N, C-alpha and C positions, 0 to 999 in steps of 0.2 A: 864594128867600131874598133879602131886601133887602140890597144891598151897602152896608154902613155904614163910614164913616171913623172914625178914633179919636175925633174930636170928636163924631160922631154917637153913638158908644157912651157918651161921657160925658154927653151930653144924655139918652140912654136911661136911664142910671143915675139921673140927677136926677129924671126924670119918674116912673120906677117906684118909687124908694125914698121919694119925698116927704119926704126928710130923716130917715126912720126906718129903723133896722136896715140902714144903708148897707153895712156889710161883708157881710152876707148877700146883699144885692142885687148887690154887686160880684162875689161868687162866681158868682151866676147869670149875670151879664153875661159874665164870663170864660168860663164854660161855653158860652154861646151864640156868643161870638166864636170859640172853639175849633172848634165845629161849622161855623161859616161858613168858616173858613180851611181846614178839612179838605175841605169840599165843593168849594171853589174849586180845590183841588189834587187832585181826583179820588178822595177818600177819604170816601164817605158814612158816616154814623154807623151802626154795626151795629144790626140790628133785633131783637136779643134781649139781655136784660140781662147775662148772664155775659160776652159778648164786649164789650159797652159798658163794663162794669166793668174788664175787662182793659185796654182802650184808655185809659181814664181813669187807671188806676194807672200805666201805663207812659209816659204822654205828657209829654215834656219841654216841649212847647209849652204845654200847659195849666198846668204848674207855673210856667213863665215868666210867663204871663199873671197867675196868682194872686200872683206876687211883685211885680206892678205894672209889669212890663217890657212894652214893646210888641213885637209880633211883627216879625221881620225882613221885608224886602221879598221875599226868596226864601228857601227852606229853606237852612239852613246846611250846609256840608260835614260829613261824618261822620268821626269818629276812633274806630276800633275799635267801630263800630256806634252811637256816641252822637253827638248834635249837637255840633259844634265851635263853640259860641257865642263862646268866647274868641278864636279865630282871626278871626272876622268883626268882633267888637267892638273888638279891639285892633290888628288888622291884621297880626299876626305870631304865629307859633306854632312849636313844635319838633315835628318828625316823628321818631319813633323807629323806624319800619319803612317803608322805601322800596324798591320793586323794580319792575321792568318788569311790566306786566300780561301774563300768559301768552297771552291770546287776541289781543292787538293791541299788542305791545310797542313798535312805532314810533309809535303814536297815543295810547296810554293808559299811565298809570303808577299803581301802587298806593301810596298814602300813608296810613299807619296803617290799612290795609285798606279805605280808601275809594278808588274808582276815579276818577281825574282825567283830563281830556283834555289832551294835550300840544299847546299852540298853537305852540310854538317850542322846538327843542332847541338851546341855545347851546353846550353841551359835555356830556360824560358826567356832569358835576357841577352843571349848571345848566340849568333848564328854565323856560319860561313856561307856566303851567298854569291851568286853570279847572275848576270842579266842576259837573257836571250842568247844571241850569237856572239856576244862579247866575251872572250875567254878570261877576262880579268876576274879574280876573286876578291871579295871584300869581307871584312868583319863588320857585321851589323850588331851593335851592342847598345844596351840601355844603361844609362848612368844611374847612380843612386838617387839623383834628383828626378828621374823619370824621362830624361831626354834621350832620344835615339840618335846614333851617329853611324856613319859608314866610313870605313878606313880601308884603303887598298892594301892587299897583302902582296908582299914581294914574292915573285916566283922563285 
């Protein structure tokens, strides 16, 4: 598959739509971008229709593209199994469920049921963490009231 930049996709849209039925062509472009991003992340498109329909229906990334938003550089962290776009886009978020990960409690921590890597433990109430392949670091901290929050650290 040809690796296209966001500008390349806009040129693709202009070339293919020829100024006609642009929204329909934009939908096709979003679908193709979705396939490209999936393939780049090791998720080929299923080769039978019911599985493809299921992936299309449940894809937050495809819905994001259809809303006119660009994909993120890396997959976002998850919060209760859903992409945590707000955390990445705003740089902060509230965590309602935080606990040590039972399989490696000194190295991993569960935040809203997503498994984060502990880069540094500052105290029992403050950690520097990162999520999977996403290179962004966050401060995970517990307030005096007992609420947990994540805040992106500037590089």
